[in-house]
C-alpha angles and dihedrals in degrees: 000000000000091000091054092050091049091050092050091049092051092050090048093052092048092048093049090048091049093050091047092052091046091052092046106060118186145143123256115205123195123186115191126162093342094312123116121207119188123185141143119285091235092055091048091052093048090048091052091051091048091049091051090050092050091049089050091052091048090051091050091051091048091047091050093049091050102039103018099098092049092047090048091051090048092049091049090050091050090050090052091049091049090048091048092051090051090050091050090052093048089046091055089050089051090051091051089049093050094242100142097173094052091045091052093049092050091047091055091047091049092052090053092052103039102020132243095317127157094258093052092045092049091051091050091049091051091049091050090048091050091050091052095251095132093162094061091043091052092050091054093045090050089052090053092046092054091065120074091218095054100026095111092052092049096046092048090054092048092049091048090051092048090049091052089051092047090236101148092165088063090046091054090049092050092048089054091050090051091063087089093061116101127223097031111235111240094231089063089075091064092051091048090049092052092045093049091047091052089053087046092239093145099176091052090047092051091050091052090046090055090054091048091050091049089053089050092237090143132045117245096258095048091046093051092048092049090050090048090052091052091047090053089052091049090049092053092047091052091047091053089050090053094247098136097172093054091044092053093044092052091047091053091048090053091054090046090055094046109016097177098037111118099218091053092049093048092048092051091052092048092049094047090048096049092045092055099255095126097154092051089046091054091051090049090052091051092050092049094045091064093068107008112035106183133174092232091060090052090049091052090052091052091047092056093050119104093223135011090249091052088050091053091052092049090048090052090055091046095051092053086070091066107013097163095057117105088222089062091057093048093046091051092047091050092049091047091051090051091050094043091243091147099173095055092045091052092046093054096043094046091050089053091051092048095052093049098245097109116129131191089274092057092055091046089055089051088053089053091046094053092049096045101041105032105010085230106159093174092058090044090054091052092051090047091053090053090050091065090059097043125096114266123256119261116270138180098275125190114234092209108043100013091234116155123225134189094220135028117257131178090238126042108245092215106046104011095238116157120241094349101132120107129178106242145118112280097212142276096327137016091236095056109045116190123196138143116253118222116246104239115206119153093173 
């Protein structure tokens, strides 16, 4: 649009000048070396314009002959750079799409066009990693890590590869090597926290978590939950060492960080119980039961009771807080079995079977009930047969490796992942757990 306006303005100026010269006749006289040249002023002006244009063309030709090859080479180089950038972009899209072969082809093409730069190397390493060629990926990442300018990029790739391989010894070694890098990348705090937690160095993990929170690498809720998990670990460590005050203080801090989080509530109850604060532990169980009824809380209540019958009565009071929860029925049935209150146990278990919420644990309790109350082995066998077809009971299931655990722990005992255990049902049977693994990509 601007070019059209400029062209119109130029034509307009030339037309006005031509009309002005036509309306202003005159004679132009030039004397040079004894010669006299007379012509019209309009012709002289047009000749001057034509001469200027010819000189401009001659200058352009001379400039092209002198600088043309260099300009051509520069234009060709710019075209290659532009093509390489497009290939890098398409390669990133291929990586995101999981197309390793296309990503590898584009990485090689990009390196031909823009050289063996960090971006092209990183793309080729990612393509190799996606294709399962970890050896090639590690070689490229090590090459990037050897340069001060690209060290962070290389180390991040190496740490990501080691994390995929579950090689935490290599991760610790790489984290030690990265101490030379200045400034320290913010994401390093999260890796140091996870590494320290896996080694059960809770103070070091909390320090790294504070740095990560300061850098806003975690949202508020995730940060508070991670801190609560580390406080639970500190509470357990203090309890093992016999430091009851520190254990109780850490347990209370964990609940303060995550008031409705089940592991924090359970740990507080356990700590209060083992330190002799039974009344406070009972109140903590009642508070937790409103929102998070859990069989372990009911078991702790029974454990604190003086007699099985007293435990049954306390469980009855507890279950009134959340009568509609399935956990209340199961807790009451368990307490009734322990106190030999057979009728109440049968009533709760039968109701669970009738409403379709019975799990394998429910049928196993019915097996116990038949054997204890009526000595009816035939009925027990029938209930046991139905247990094999029932859904499994919830367990502490790892989101990363799918491993099941009887109790919650800050670190998964199978894969070493930090705060990865959730209370949920593993699947249709306890022998075939089904869960969805998280896709880990730090790059």
